[in-house]
C-alpha positions as CSV (number, residue, x, y, z in Angstrom):
1,M,102.6,100.1,156.4
2,V,100.5,97.5,158.1
3,Q,102.2,94.8,156.2
4,A,105.6,96.0,157.4
5,V,104.4,95.5,161.0
6,R,102.8,92.1,160.2
7,D,106.1,91.0,158.7
8,L,108.0,91.6,162.0
9,P,109.7,88.7,163.8
10,Q,107.5,86.6,166.1
11,E,109.2,87.8,169.3
12,I,108.2,91.3,168.5
13,Q,104.7,90.4,167.4
14,A,104.3,88.6,170.7
15,V,104.6,91.9,172.7
16,I,102.6,94.2,170.4
17,E,99.0,94.7,169.4
18,V,98.5,95.9,165.9
19,R,95.6,98.3,165.2
20,E,94.8,99.8,161.9
21,W,92.7,102.9,161.5
22,D,91.2,104.2,158.3
23,M,91.1,108.0,157.8
24,R,88.1,107.6,155.6
25,N,86.1,106.3,158.6
26,P,84.7,109.1,160.7
27,R,84.8,106.9,163.8
28,H,88.6,106.7,163.5
29,L,89.3,110.5,163.2
30,D,89.7,111.0,166.9
31,V,92.6,108.5,166.9
32,F,94.3,110.5,164.2
33,K,93.8,113.7,166.1
34,T,95.0,112.2,169.4
35,V,98.2,110.8,167.9
36,N,98.7,114.0,165.8
37,V,98.8,112.1,162.4
38,K,98.9,114.5,159.6
39,R,100.4,112.4,156.8
40,L,100.0,108.8,155.8
41,P,101.4,106.2,156.2
42,S,102.2,106.6,159.8
43,I,103.1,104.3,162.8
44,A,102.5,105.1,166.4
45,V,103.9,103.1,169.3
46,N,102.2,103.4,172.7
47,G,100.2,106.4,171.4
48,E,103.3,108.3,170.2
49,L,103.8,109.0,166.5
50,I,107.2,107.5,165.5
51,Y,107.0,107.3,161.7
52,A,105.0,109.7,159.5
53,S,104.9,109.5,155.7
54,L,107.7,107.0,155.9
55,I,107.9,103.2,155.9
56,P,111.0,102.2,158.0
57,D,113.1,99.2,157.1
58,Q,112.4,96.2,159.3
59,E,115.5,96.6,161.5
60,E,114.7,100.2,162.3
61,L,111.1,99.3,163.1
62,V,112.1,96.4,165.3
63,D,114.5,98.7,167.2
64,S,111.8,101.3,167.8
65,I,109.2,98.8,169.0
66,A,111.8,97.0,171.1
67,A,112.8,100.2,172.8
68,A,109.2,101.2,173.5
69,H,108.5,97.8,175.0
70,R,111.9,97.3,176.6
71,V,112.6,94.0,174.8
72,L,115.8,93.1,173.1
73,P,115.9,93.4,169.3
74,R,116.7,90.3,167.3
75,H,119.8,91.5,165.4
């Protein structure tokens, strides 16, 4: 899932900050609870869970991030 985000076009990467949390790390469990993650892999944008147990295709992911950040998608 992290690789899907890292493979995004540069104009999208310029407006996002990627953070990865590991469920096996007790210090990260609060993040999972706050975002309401129950299944992996998951992606949240601006603290809102948008993909759970699903890796979206790049176009769909770009659209979701662009909408959350009010930037125009590439396609």
